[in-house]
N, C-alpha and C positions, 0 to 999 in steps of 0.2 A: 712261049716259054717263060718269060719274065712273069708272065699271070699265076704259072703253074707255081714258082718260086714263094710268089707272096703268099698264096692261098697255104702253102707249106709251114712257112714261117707262123700265118695265124694260126693255123692246125696245132702246131707245137706250142705257142704261145698258150693257148686255150688250154692243153692240157697241163703245161705247167701251173697255169693259173690254178688251175682246179687242183692238182696237188699240195698248192700253195695252202689254198682255204682246208684242205683236209690235216695237212700241218698244225694250222694255227688250232684247228677245232678240236686236236688230240693235245696239243699243248693247254688250252682251255680246259678239257678235261682234267690234265694231269693236276693243273693247277688247284682245279676245284677238290680234287680228292686228298691233296696234299693239306689245304686248308681244311677238310672233316678229318681226317688225321690227326693233322697239328691240335685241333679242339678237343679232340676225342683224348688225346694223349694229355693234354692239361689238365681236362676234367680228371682222369683216373689219377694223374698226378696229386690232384686237390685231395681224392678220394682216399688214395694211398697215405697222404700227411695226417689226413683225419682219422684213418685207421692205426696207423701207427703212433699219434699222440693219444688215440680210445685206448689202444692195447697197453700201453705207458702207463697211464692211469690208473688202467685195472689192475696193472700188476703192484702198482703203487699201492692202490688200495687193498688189495689182496693181500700185500706185508702188512699193512696197517693194521686190517681185521685179524690178522694172524697174531699179532702181537695184543689187539686187545684180547683176542680168545684165551691167549697164556694167561695175561696179567688176570682175566677175571679169574681162568682156573686157578690159578695162585692165590688167589682173594677167596675163592670159594673152598680152598683146601684149608687156610688157614683157622684155627681157632675151633676144630669140631670140638662137640661137648655132647653128651648123653646128659638128658633132661630128668628129673627123678619131681614128678610132681604128686602129692597128696594131702587128700581133704583130713585134715589131723583131727577133726571133729569125730573120726568115726575110724580111721585107721591110726589107733593109738599104739605107740612104742611099749614095749613088754614092760610089767611092773617094776620088774630088776634094773633097769634104766633111769624111769622118772622118779621113782624112789630115791636115787643116788643125788637128784638134782642137777648143776653144772657140772659136774664129772660125770655123772651119769649122761648127760645129755653130748659131751664130748666122745665118751665110751661108743653111744648110737651111732653116730655121726660118722666115727672109724668103721665099726661094725658094716654100717650102710655101702661106705665106698668101698670096702674090701668086697662085699658079696655082688656088687653093680660089676666092678672091674671081673672079678671070674666070670660070673654070665656072659657078659660082652666078648670074652675073651674068647667061650668055647662057643657061641651062637653067630659073631658077629668077627669073625677072623681078618678079614678086610680093615676093620677100623684103624686107622693112623695112632701109633703108639702115644702121641702126645697129646690124646682125646681128654677132654677136662670131664668134670660130673658137676653138673649144676643141680642142687636141688632148694625146691619151693616147697615148703609145706605151711598150707589156711587153717587156721584154727579161731575159736572163738576161745583165746586161754583163760578169762576168767570163768567162762562157763566149765571148759575142760577141768581146770583145778577144782571149782564146786562138787562137780560130779565125782573125780579122784579122790577129794577128800570125805566126802559123804558116803564111799563105797568102801572108808577103810585104808583106801590103797595110799596117800599121803598122808602126812601129819598135819601139814598145813596147807590150805589151796595155794597160797601165793608159790611152792615148792615146783608147781608148774611152770612157772616164769625162770627161775633157775634153771630148769632143764630144756626152757627155750634158748635161752642165753649161753649155755654153754654150746647147747647145739650149733646155732648161729656162730660163735665165737672159734669155733674147732675148725672151720674151713671158709676160705675166703668166698666162695661161690654157693655157702651153704645159708640158707635164710630159713628162719621158723616164725611167719607172719601173724600178729594179732591182729584178726580182722575186727574183734568188738563184737558187741552182742546185735543181736537181730538174725533175723531169720536168712535162711539161704547165702548168708554173706561167703560163706566158704566156698559154698559151691559156686555161685557166679563167678568169683574170681576163678577158682581151679577150671571153671569150664572155657574162661576167655583165654587161661594162658594156655591151654592146650589146642584151641583153635589158632592162637598167637604163632606157636612154632610147630605145628603139625607141617608146615612146607616152609620151613627154615633149611635152607641145605646145611646150614651150621649145625643144625639139630640132626645128629645122625641116628638117636632113637632117644625114646621116651616111655618111662617106667611109672604108670599111672596107677595110684593107689585109691582104689573106690570100693572094694567088693562089698562095703557094709550098707552101701545105697544104692537102691533099683533104679532112683533117679538120674543117674548115669549113663543107665541103658539106651536111654533115647538120645542123648548125647552121641553114643557111641554108634549107634543106629543109623543116625543121619549122616554121618560121616559119607559112610558107603563107597568107600575107594580103596580099592584093592592093596595100593602102595599105602594106604594109610592102617592096614591092616598090617602092614609088614613090619611098619615103623613104630608102632605100639606093643609094649608089653603088659598084661594086666599083673598086679602085685596083689597077692592075698593075704591078709590077716586074718582076720573073721571069714567064714565061709562067705562063698561068694553067694549075693542074695537071689532069689529064682529066676529073676529076667536077666540078672548079668550071667548066669550060669548056661543060659542058652548062648550067649555069645562067645563063650570058650572055644566055640567050634572056629570063628572066625580069627579069635586074637589069640598071640601066644600068653599065658600065663607062667606065674612062678611064684615061690613062697619062699622068703627068706626063715629059714628054722630060729627062734628065740629071737628073734628081731622086734615083731609084733604081736601084738596080743593076739590070740585065735578064739577068745571069747569075747561078747558085748558087756561092757560092764553095766549090770543092771542094780540101781541103786535102792531099789525096794524091794530087796534081799537082805540088806542089811541097812538099818535106819541108823545107825551112827557109826562113826569110824572104830576100828579096831583096837587104837591104842586105848579109848576110852572103855571097851570092853575089860582090857586089861587092869585099868585102873579100879573098875568096878570089883573085880574079882579078887584083887589084893586087899580089898578093904573090908572082904568076907560080906558082903552084901548078898539077898537073895539073888539065885540064876534067875535072869529073863532072855527069853530068845522070841523073837519077831516069828508070829506066823506066817509070816512071808518068804522066812527061811528055808531051804529045800528038802532039810534032814529034819522037819519039825511036821507034827502032824497038823493038819490044818482046821480039822471038824469044829474044836470048841476054843474060837480065840477069847483070850481074856477081855475086861474092857480097855484096859490098860493097850493092851497090844493091838485091838482093832483100834483104839483112837489115834494110836502110831502112824497105822498103817493106812487110815484114811486121809491123813494129812501128813507128807514125809517132810514138811517143812517145819511141823508144829515143833515145838520144844519137846523132846522125849524126857521120859524120868531118869533114864539113863544120863542124861547133860545136869541134870539138877542133881543126882546123887554124887556126880566129882564133887561138885563145888560144895556140898552138905555133907559130904562122907563121913563126918565126926557124929552126927548124931541121926542120921537117918538109918532105921532099921528095915522098912518096907518102901516100896516105891510109894508115892504120894498119887491120891485120889486123881483120876483124869475123866473129862466127860463121857458118858455112855454112848458108845458106837451109833451113828447116825443109821439109819433104816439101810443106806446101802450096801452095808457090811452081808446083809442079807442076799446081795444081788449075787449072781451067779454070770458066769461069762460064756456070752452063748457059742458053741463049738460044733462042726461038723462031724461025721459019724468018722473021721479019721483023727479026731481031738485038736485040728486045726482051729485056730481063731475065725470067728466072721463078724461080720459088725451088721446090725439091724439097718434095715433100710430107711433112709432120711428121706422125705420127701424135698425136693426143691426146684426155684425155677432160676434157668441160668441167668437172665437179666437180674435177678435180685443176689444173685451168687456175684457177678460183676462189681456191683454196686456195694455190696459188704464185703468185697476185698480191697475196694479203695476207701474204706471206712479205717482201714489199718488198726482194728482192735486185735487187743492181745489175746489170743487163743488161750493161752493157759492161764491167764489171768481170769477170763470170763466163764470157761468151761470147767476147770479144775479148780480155782480159786488159790493157787497157791505159786504164784510168778515167783521165779527165786530170784527177779532183777528188780523188783521192788520199784521205787520211784526212778531207776536208772535204764526201765525199761523202756527200747524204742518204738512199741507201739502203744497204743491207747490204751488207758486204765479208767479214762473218766466219762467216756460215752456210756447210756442211758440205753442198751437194745432192747428192742420188746422180745414178746415170746418168738416170734415169726423169724427176726433176725438172730437170735439165739439158736435157734435150728438150723437155718442158713450155715451160720460159723459154725455149727458142728460139721456140716460138709465140706465146708473149705477149710476146717482143720485135717478132717481124712484124706484129702488130696497129698498130704505129706506122708508117705509112706512111714510107718511104724518102724524102729531101727531094730526091733526085736522080731517082726513079722510074726507069721502065727502063732508062735510059740508064746507071746507075749501073756503074762498072766497079772497084768495090773489092772485092776478094775477099773479106774479111774484112767486108762490111757486114752485120749483124745485123737489119735492120730488112727491113720489106717490100716487095715491089716489083708494083706492079700496073697 
């Protein structure tokens, strides 16, 4: 009996021992899981802290960027302006202004400002009310003054400087800039200023005065940007040249009546200023009219008139008559006309001037360009600037170089286009 009790006790101990083992195993499993959960929680806490810091930094950066954008927008909205950019060598103010010198310059500036503001009010109503009008006109003042004097528009060539001074002094942002003598100086400056301001956000609109020169057609074509088309308005003075007319479908155009000349100045149709003619008429001298005046019969030029037409810079008998009005009774003798007076200007069946074909070599053209010879001096022999000319007058070109120089000169379009009737004109007629 005692043996059976012992066996029961051992059996019960074995059961308890197994249960204890299972209990320990369970406790160990729970502890392992607790460690894993604790580790995951710590990692989650770190991730959460990092995300919170990132969000705080992001919100802070967002606020900073928002403030920067607000400041940039405020800066972009400051000082809006409309730019008026004009090539003053061909886009010339009306005679009524330039004749009045400084006063005329101020009046022209006032009228230009008024026309621009009226145009912008109608076409761009969203433009801020405090916008400014900036004007840049580039021209060779000495050359322009000489041309206006020779055409009888001005009594003295220096009056154009008075006009420019009055124009510049009338408004703080108006400048009439003298580019000096030299080929294409005004063109180059105008082109670069246009490119500089085209994508300037402060510059809300550009008025481009270039209707007289086909050369600007390439510049406007190269822009090739719809936004550029919308930001530029072409100003018309004289009628648009052929290549510019094609671009009128892409760009807005406008014309301010009475502000700019609508016809080109042709110094060859009037050989001396109008005030000299009036002095001659009061002196009761015989009537003299140039064969290049439109109203005259050109069939039989007199020796004196033909001589003047051959060389517009030569001293005409009219200027001699002014200084000797008391003793002259007839025009003094002048040299007989050169054979060139018998030449005719080639024209097509539509009456448009055409240029004779000139053979040339491309490499030779580039070489001759680098010589910087004065086209007018070597091809016309009457350069206005004389010793002050920025191009070479002293080179000794051979026959082939002169032929190439003639081609180089024709690369510059004539401002009178196919209607030019000056027999000595060296420029291209397209």
